[in-house]
N, C-alpha and C positions, 0 to 999 in steps of 0.2 A: 932546374935540375933535369937531367935526362932520364929516360925510362929505365935504363940499367941501374942507376943509383936508387931510384924509387923501389925497384924490385929487390935490390940488396937491403935497403932499409926495412922493407916489409918482412923479408926472410929473417933478418936479425931480430926484429921485434917479435915475430912468431916464435923463434927459438927461445927468446927470453921468457915468454909466457908458457913454455913447455909444450908447444905444438908438436915437437918431434917425438915426444915421449911415447905416444901410441905406436909410432913407426918402429921404434927401437924394440919394444916389447911385443909388437904386433904379431910376429910369426906364430907363436904358440897360441895366442888368443884367436887368431883367424882359424887355425886348425880345429880348435875346440868348437868354435862357432859353426863351422860347416860340417863337423863330425864326419860321418862316413862318406859324405859327398866331396870331401877335399881332394881325394885322388882323382876323381872324375873331372873336377874343375881344373886340376893341374894338367890333365891330358888336353882339355880344351884350350887352356892358356898356352901350352906348348904349340898347339896347332894354329891358333888364331893370333897370338901375340908373341912370337918367338923373339922379338927384339925388346920385349918387356917395356913397351911404350906406356902402357897403363900400369904404372908402378907407384902412383901417389897414394898416400894413406894406407889403409889396410889392403894387403896385396896377397894374391895367390902366388907362391914361389914357382919358378920354372923347375922342371925336374932335372935338367942338365946343368 
């Protein structure tokens, strides 16, 4: 088996176990967790990660 197939199998297995669930509901949960610091974190995210490379799991959304 090639590496692509193994990654696909792992992604499917994770999805079946519900690994994507926190990502789908994560936006509001992340805002609540960071409270008043969320806007400041968004400003930093816009400046240092404009291409949204660090988007896995719980994520600070870009403002634009």
